[in-house]
GUROFI-884977 format. One record per atom (N, C-alpha, C): residue number from 0; residue in three letters; atom name; y, x, z. Coordinates in pm, whole numbers, plus 50000, padded with zeros to 5 digits. Layout:
BEGIN
- NUM	Ala	CA	Y	X	Z
...
% end
This chain:
BEGIN
- 0	Met	N	71299	82579	76833
- 0	Met	CA	71432	82521	76827
- 0	Met	C	71523	82621	76759
- 1	Pro	N	71590	82578	76652
- 1	Pro	CA	71668	82672	76572
- 1	Pro	C	71780	82741	76650
- 2	Asn	N	71857	82668	76726
- 2	Asn	CA	71968	82729	76799
- 2	Asn	C	71961	82687	76944
- 3	Leu	N	71890	82765	77021
- 3	Leu	CA	71866	82734	77162
- 3	Leu	C	71996	82727	77242
- 4	Glu	N	72084	82822	77220
- 4	Glu	CA	72209	82825	77295
- 4	Glu	C	72294	82700	77270
- 5	Glu	N	72299	82655	77146
- 5	Glu	CA	72375	82535	77112
- 5	Glu	C	72315	82411	77178
- 6	Ala	N	72182	82402	77178
- 6	Ala	CA	72114	82289	77243
- 6	Ala	C	72143	82287	77392
- 7	Ile	N	72140	82404	77455
- 7	Ile	CA	72170	82413	77598
- 7	Ile	C	72314	82374	77625
- 8	Arg	N	72404	82423	77541
- 8	Arg	CA	72547	82392	77557
- 8	Arg	C	72572	82242	77549
- 9	Glu	N	72511	82177	77450
- 9	Glu	CA	72530	82032	77434
- 9	Glu	C	72472	81955	77553
- 10	Arg	N	72354	81995	77599
- 10	Arg	CA	72293	81926	77713
- 10	Arg	C	72375	81948	77840
- 11	Ala	N	72422	82069	77861
- 11	Ala	CA	72504	82099	77979
- 11	Ala	C	72632	82015	77978
- 12	Tyr	N	72691	82001	77862
- 12	Tyr	CA	72813	81920	77849
- 12	Tyr	C	72784	81774	77884
- 13	Leu	N	72672	81721	77830
- 13	Leu	CA	72637	81581	77861
- 13	Leu	C	72611	81561	78010
- 14	Leu	N	72542	81655	78072
- 14	Leu	CA	72518	81646	78216
- 14	Leu	C	72649	81649	78294
- 15	Trp	N	72740	81735	78252
- 15	Trp	CA	72870	81748	78318
- 15	Trp	C	72951	81619	78306
- 16	Val	N	72952	81560	78186
- 16	Val	CA	73024	81435	78164
- 16	Val	C	72963	81323	78247
- 17	Glu	N	72829	81314	78247
- 17	Glu	CA	72760	81210	78324
- 17	Glu	C	72789	81221	78473
- 18	Asp	N	72816	81343	78519
- 18	Asp	CA	72840	81367	78661
- 18	Asp	C	72988	81353	78699
- 19	Gly	N	73072	81309	78606
- 19	Gly	CA	73213	81286	78637
- 19	Gly	C	73303	81405	78612
- 20	Arg	N	73257	81505	78540
- 20	Arg	CA	73335	81623	78502
- 20	Arg	C	73391	81702	78621
- 21	Pro	N	73307	81736	78716
- 21	Pro	CA	73357	81813	78831
- 21	Pro	C	73394	81957	78791
- 22	Glu	N	73490	82013	78858
- 22	Glu	CA	73536	82149	78829
- 22	Glu	C	73452	82251	78907
- 23	Gly	N	73435	82370	78847
- 23	Gly	CA	73374	82482	78916
- 23	Gly	C	73222	82479	78927
- 24	Lys	N	73155	82398	78848
- 24	Lys	CA	73010	82391	78856
- 24	Lys	C	72944	82416	78720
- 25	Ala	N	73009	82491	78635
- 25	Ala	CA	72958	82515	78501
- 25	Ala	C	72821	82582	78503
- 26	Asp	N	72803	82677	78594
- 26	Asp	CA	72674	82747	78601
- 26	Asp	C	72560	82653	78637
- 27	Ile	N	72586	82560	78726
- 27	Ile	CA	72482	82465	78767
- 27	Ile	C	72439	82380	78648
- 28	Tyr	N	72536	82332	78571
- 28	Tyr	CA	72504	82248	78456
- 28	Tyr	C	72434	82329	78347
- 29	Trp	N	72478	82451	78327
- 29	Trp	CA	72416	82537	78227
- 29	Trp	C	72269	82563	78263
- 30	Leu	N	72245	82602	78388
- 30	Leu	CA	72108	82633	78430
- 30	Leu	C	72018	82509	78429
- 31	Thr	N	72073	82395	78467
- 31	Thr	CA	71995	82271	78463
- 31	Thr	C	71958	82237	78319
- 32	Ala	N	72055	82247	78229
- 32	Ala	CA	72030	82219	78088
- 32	Ala	C	71930	82319	78030
- 33	Gln	N	71945	82444	78066
- 33	Gln	CA	71854	82548	78018
- 33	Gln	C	71710	82518	78062
- 34	Arg	N	71693	82482	78187
- 34	Arg	CA	71560	82449	78239
- 34	Arg	C	71501	82330	78163
- 35	Glu	N	71581	82226	78142
- 35	Glu	CA	71533	82107	78071
- 35	Glu	C	71492	82139	77926
- 36	Ile	N	71577	82213	77857
- 36	Ile	CA	71551	82245	77716
- 36	Ile	C	71427	82334	77704
- 37	Leu	N	71417	82435	77789
- 37	Leu	CA	71301	82525	77782
- 37	Leu	C	71172	82454	77821
- 38	Ala	N	71178	82365	77920
- 38	Ala	CA	71059	82290	77959
- 38	Ala	C	71013	82199	77845
- 39	Ala	N	71108	82133	77780
- 39	Ala	CA	71074	82047	77666
- 39	Ala	C	71016	82130	77553
- 40	Ser	N	71069	82248	77532
- 40	Ser	CA	71019	82337	77428
- 40	Ser	C	70875	82380	77456
- 41	Met	N	70845	82408	77583
- 41	Met	CA	70710	82448	77621
- 41	Met	C	70612	82333	77602
- 42	Val	N	70653	82213	77636
- 42	Val	CA	70566	82096	77617
- 42	Val	C	70534	82079	77470
- 43	Asn	N	70635	82093	77384
- 43	Asn	CA	70613	82080	77240
- 43	Asn	C	70522	82191	77188
- 44	Ser	N	70541	82313	77239
- 44	Ser	CA	70455	82424	77197
- 44	Ser	C	70311	82400	77239
- 45	Asp	N	70292	82353	77362
- 45	Asp	CA	70157	82323	77410
- 45	Asp	C	70093	82214	77325
- 46	Arg	N	70170	82112	77292
- 46	Arg	CA	70119	82002	77211
- 46	Arg	C	70078	82053	77072
- 47	Glu	N	70163	82136	77012
- 47	Glu	CA	70132	82191	76881
- 47	Glu	C	70009	82281	76887
- 48	Ala	N	69996	82360	76993
- 48	Ala	CA	69879	82446	77008
- 48	Ala	C	69752	82364	77022
- 49	Met	N	69757	82257	77099
- 49	Met	CA	69640	82171	77117
- 49	Met	C	69603	82102	76986
- 50	Glu	N	69702	82056	76911
- 50	Glu	CA	69674	81993	76782
- 50	Glu	C	69609	82092	76686
- 51	Ser	N	69658	82215	76687
- 51	Ser	CA	69601	82318	76601
- 51	Ser	C	69457	82349	76642
- 52	Leu	N	69433	82360	76772
- 52	Leu	CA	69299	82386	76822
- 52	Leu	C	69205	82271	76788
- 53	Asn	N	69250	82148	76808
- 53	Asn	CA	69167	82031	76774
- 53	Asn	C	69134	82028	76626
- 54	Glu	N	69231	82064	76543
- 54	Glu	CA	69210	82066	76399
- 54	Glu	C	69106	82172	76362
- 55	Met	N	69115	82289	76426
- 55	Met	CA	69021	82396	76398
- 55	Met	C	68879	82355	76441
- 56	Val	N	68865	82295	76557
- 56	Val	CA	68735	82250	76605
- 56	Val	C	68679	82143	76512
- 57	Ala	N	68761	82048	76473
- 57	Ala	CA	68715	81941	76384
- 57	Ala	C	68669	81998	76250
- 58	Thr	N	68740	82098	76200
- 58	Thr	CA	68702	82161	76073
- 58	Thr	C	68567	82229	76086
- 59	Arg	N	68548	82300	76195
- 59	Arg	CA	68421	82370	76215
- 59	Arg	C	68306	82271	76233
- 60	Leu	N	68331	82163	76304
- 60	Leu	CA	68225	82065	76327
- 60	Leu	C	68191	81988	76200
- 61	Ser	N	68288	81974	76112
- 61	Ser	CA	68263	81897	75990
- 61	Ser	C	68187	81977	75884
- 62	Lys	N	68188	82109	75897
- 62	Lys	CA	68115	82192	75801
- 62	Lys	C	67966	82174	75824
- 63	Lys	N	67896	82151	75716
- 63	Lys	CA	67751	82134	75726
- 63	Lys	C	67684	82268	75702
- 64	Arg	N	67564	82280	75756
- 64	Arg	CA	67487	82401	75734
- 64	Arg	C	67452	82410	75586
- 65	Arg	N	67479	82525	75529
- 65	Arg	CA	67447	82544	75388
- 65	Arg	C	67296	82545	75370
- 66	Pro	N	67245	82477	75269
- 66	Pro	CA	67100	82468	75250
- 66	Pro	C	67035	82603	75221
- 67	Asp	N	67111	82699	75167
- 67	Asp	CA	67051	82829	75135
- 67	Asp	C	67043	82921	75257
- 68	Arg	N	67093	82877	75369
- 68	Arg	CA	67087	82959	75490
- 68	Arg	C	66982	82903	75584
- 69	Gly	N	66886	82982	75613
- 69	Gly	CA	66783	82939	75706
- 69	Gly	C	66804	83006	75841
- 70	Tyr	N	66707	82997	75922
- 70	Tyr	CA	66713	83061	76052
- 70	Tyr	C	66664	83204	76041
- 71	Ala	N	66713	83291	76122
- 71	Ala	CA	66679	83434	76115
- 71	Ala	C	66531	83458	76143
- 72	Trp	N	66468	83372	76220
- 72	Trp	CA	66329	83395	76257
- 72	Trp	C	66230	83349	76152
- 73	Arg	N	66274	83279	76048
- 73	Arg	CA	66182	83234	75942
- 73	Arg	C	66145	83351	75852
- 74	Arg	N	66021	83353	75814
- 74	Arg	CA	65976	83455	75719
- 74	Arg	C	65992	83401	75577
- 75	Val	N	66037	83482	75492
- 75	Val	CA	66054	83445	75353
- 75	Val	C	65942	83510	75274
- 76	Gly	N	65879	83432	75186
- 76	Gly	CA	65782	83489	75096
- 76	Gly	C	65646	83477	75139
% end
């Protein structure tokens, strides 16, 4: 996320407005927004990591054994 602080600020503001704009609870809204934004960021990171891993596995599985490579135990000649 390019600007984490801005995303948290916007989410905290929306939570505060949805809750009727109570006074003296800025920290609660900030921390709630921070938790939500960071949790969403972790889910996206996990998803991207799994996609990358799946892509790597698929690439390795799709590679065929090269015909010029035999098994180590075969005798040549």
